[in-house]
N, C-alpha and C positions, 0 to 999 in steps of 0.2 A: 653846686650839687655835684659829688661826687659818689659812685656807686662802686662797692667791692663784693667780688663771687668769689667764689671756691668753689670748681667741679672738680669732683673726682671720677674716676672712669676705671671699674676691673674689670678687668677681663674675663672670660667666662670659659673655664677649660678642664679638663679631666688631665689628670695627673697618672697616668698608669701602675699598678704596684709593679717591682723593680723585685727580682731576686740580686740581692749581693752577695757575692763570694769571697770570703776573704781566708788568706792563706798565710801563716807564718812563718816565715824561712827563718831557719834560728841556727847560726851558728855555734856547732858542739864540737869542734875541734878540737885539740888537746890547748890550743894555745889562750881558748878561755875559761880556762881551770882558774877556780878561785874567787875573789869574788867580780869578777866579769861574768862569769856564769850565776852567780847570785843576783847580780845588778837584773838580768835578761830576765831569770825565773822571776823576780818581784814586780818588772813590766810587764812582763807575759799576764803574769794573772791579772794585775788591773787591765790590760785591752780584752782580756777576755768576759770581764764582768761588764766590760763597756758597748760590745758588741751589741746592733741592732736588732729587736726582733727579727724571728723570721727569716735570720739569715742563712747562708749555710758558711762552716767552716774547718780549716784543719792547718792542724800544724806537722810541720814536716823539720826535720831534727836534720844536720849535716856536719858530712868531714867526709873522710875518706870515704866512706860509704853514705848510706841516708835514711832515714828510717820516717814514716808516717803514721800519724795517730791513727786516722782511718784511713782506707782502702779508698774512699773519696771524700768528700768532705761532707759533713751531715748537716742536718738541719740543727740551730742553736739552741737548746730550750735544757730545763733545769738537767736531764740525765746527762746530755753531752756535755754539761760546761761542768759537773761532777770526775765524768770522765778526763777530761780535760786537766782539773786541776791538779788530779790524781800523779797525771802522764806529766804535766811540768813539777812539781814537788819529784818528782825521779829524776828527770833530766840533769845529766852531770857532761862535761865535758870528756867526751869517750868516746871520740869515735873519727879520731884519728887526722888524719890531715888535713886540709883546705879544698876540698873540691864542688865547687858550686854548680858546675854545670849539670850533672846528672837529675838532682832535685829540682832543677829550673826543668829538665827536658820532662820530667816526669807530672811535673804538676800543669 
């Protein structure tokens, strides 16, 4: 006489809602000109469309200086996606040298 049994125990717990913040830091120095910048823009467009609902995001381009899309990270929605998409379309490798510390301190 053999008996086989399977027991599945599922713990009960609550997951807290978390607020995700995603900041894309993009090299826009002169060394990124041409196909490198085109590849970055294509990847960034893909990433923007894959962001989770209710997250906050921003885009920071850097070179000798840096530029932030928004003054502070914004909630991801249709309007901010359109703004970000338009911004990415206009990005170019026009920010001079490659100095990363200032934008890192800014975010």
